[in-house]
N, C-alpha and C positions, 0 to 999 in steps of 0.2 A: 866412335864411342856411342853406345846406345843407352838411352835413358830408359831405365826399367819402368814400365807402366804396370801398376798393380792390377791384378786380375779383378774381375767384377765381384766375386764373393768377398774379397778382402775389403773392398770399399763398403759393402753392406755391414761388415763386422765393425769397421771403424765408425760408421754412422750410428749403428746400434749402440756401440760403447759410448759415444758422445751423448746420445739421448739418455742412456741409463745414468751416466755420470751427471748430466744436467738434472734429471729427475731426482737422483739421490741428494744432490746439493740443495735443490728446492725443498725437499722434504726436511732435511736437517735444518735449513734456515727457518722453516715453519715451526719446527720444534723449539728452536731458540727463541723465536718470537712469542710463542705460546708461553714459554717459561718466564720471559720478562713480563709479559702481560699478567701472568698469574701472580708474580711478585707485586706488581702494582695494585692489583685487585685486593690481594691479602693486606697490603699496607692500608688501602682505603677502608677495608672492613675493620681493621684494628683501630684506625682513627675514629671511625663512626662509633665503635663500641666505647671508646674512651669518651667521646662527646656525649653519648647517651648516659654513661655513668655519671659524668659531671652534671648533666641536666637533672638526673634523678636525685643527686645529692642536694642540689639547690632547691628542687621541688619539695623534698622532704623537710628541709629547713624552713621553707615558706609555709608548709602545712603546719609545722609545729608552732611557728609564730602566729599564724591565723587562729589556731586552737587557743593559744594564750590570750589573744585579743578577744576572741569570742567569750572566754571565761570572764575577762575583765568587763566586757560589755554587759554580760548578764548580771555581774555584781553591781555595776554602777546603775543599771536600769532598776534593779531591786531597791537600791538605796534611794534613787529618785522617787520611785513609786511610794516607798515608805515615808519619805519626807514630805511629799506633796499631800499625803493623806492626813498629815498632822494639822489639826485645826489652828494651831498657833501661827502657821505661816499663810493662812488664807487671808486675803485682803479684798474687801469689797469696796468698789469705788462708787460714791453716791452719784446721783443723776447729774448734779451740777459739775462734778468732776469729769464725767463722761463728755458733757458738752464742751468743757474747756479742752479736753484732750482731742476731741474731734475738730475743734476750731484750730488748734495748734497743728494738727495733721494736715488740714486743708489750707491753712494760711489765712483764714478769715477771722476777724475779730468776733468774739462771742457776743451774741445778742443781735447781730445784724443779719438780715435775711439776704438770700441770693437775688431776690426780685427787685 
């Protein structure tokens, strides 16, 4: 019994078919990989857009709060300026009072010198 040995052109066809099959499989796997990577990138982009929207909402709320505080600050500053210009609230300390206050601040008895 003879074992048939395929002829040389048949071997080339089998090798060519194997190479083409490998190349096709490699290409299809690349397409699958690209599709899964595309889904991951799209999900990341959607998450980033949601984070940006949340940050914009918080930023807008902060800007509104700061605008209200600026208005309150201007109102209070106007009241303080108006009240401090009122002569009834001005108080002048006499020279003796200044010396007593300085002595209290430095911790020395009034009337005693440093020397």
